[in-house]
N, C-alpha and C positions, 0 to 999 in steps of 0.2 A: 590607562591601557585596558585594564579589566572592564571598566565601565563601557568602553567602546566595543569590546567583544560582546558583552551582554546586550548592548543596544542593537548590534548587528544580528545577533541570534533572534532577538525579539522581532526584528523586521523580517527576517527570513521565515520565522514561524507564521507571521501574519500573511506573508505572500503565499506560503503553502496552504494555509487555511482558505485563502481566496481561490486558489487553483483547485482545491478539493471539490468545488462545485462541478467543475468539468470532469474530473476523475470520477466523481460519484455518478455522473450521467453515463460515462463510459461503462462503469460497472453495471448500471441498470440496463444499458443496451445489450451488453454481453449476456446477461441473465435472461432478459426478455426474449432475445433471439435464439437462446440456447446455443450460442456460438461455441464451437469446439476449436476455434483458431488458436492453437497453442502459442504462436508468436504474439498475438494480440493480448491474450490473457497474461502471459508471462511478462510482457512489457509493462502492463498495468500493475501486476503484482510487484515487479521490481521498483516501480515508482513509489508504490505504497510502502514497501519495505524501507525505502529511503526516508519517506515522510514519517514513518513510525518512530524513527530515532528522535524526532522532535515532538512526539506525542500527538501526531496528526494522522487520521485515516485508518485507525485500528479497526473500526467497525467495518469499513469497506474492504479492508484486507481480508478479514476473517470471512466475510460473506462471499467474496469472490473465490477465495481459496477453498472454502467448503464446496462450492459448486465445482471447481476444478477437480477436487478429490473424487467427485462422483464419476468421472470418466478417466482420470489420470492420477490415481492415488499415490503412485511412486513420486512423481514430480511435486504433487501437493505436499507430501510429507517433507520433502526437501525444504519447501517454503515455510512450513510450520517450524521445523527444526532451526532454520536460519533466523526466523522471527524470534524464537525463544532465546537463541544465542545473543542476538543483537539487543534484546530488551531485558536481559537479566540484570539483576543488581539492584 
């Protein structure tokens, strides 16, 4: 049973790493266009928060959230705090 869970988690992490290519491009597009579309940014940050639980996308999360903080520091702080809470231990 435990071996099966470990195998599934490894498969999930591999899938996340494959999908990170698309998410990385989304982050680049947001930064390049200097988008201030809160929904778009927060949706991407939410996905990256989920991925961070598997050790995937940390660099992209920090990069996008730093940009987000430049015009929405209150919401960006929420993401920093949530990220720290999820990844402590």
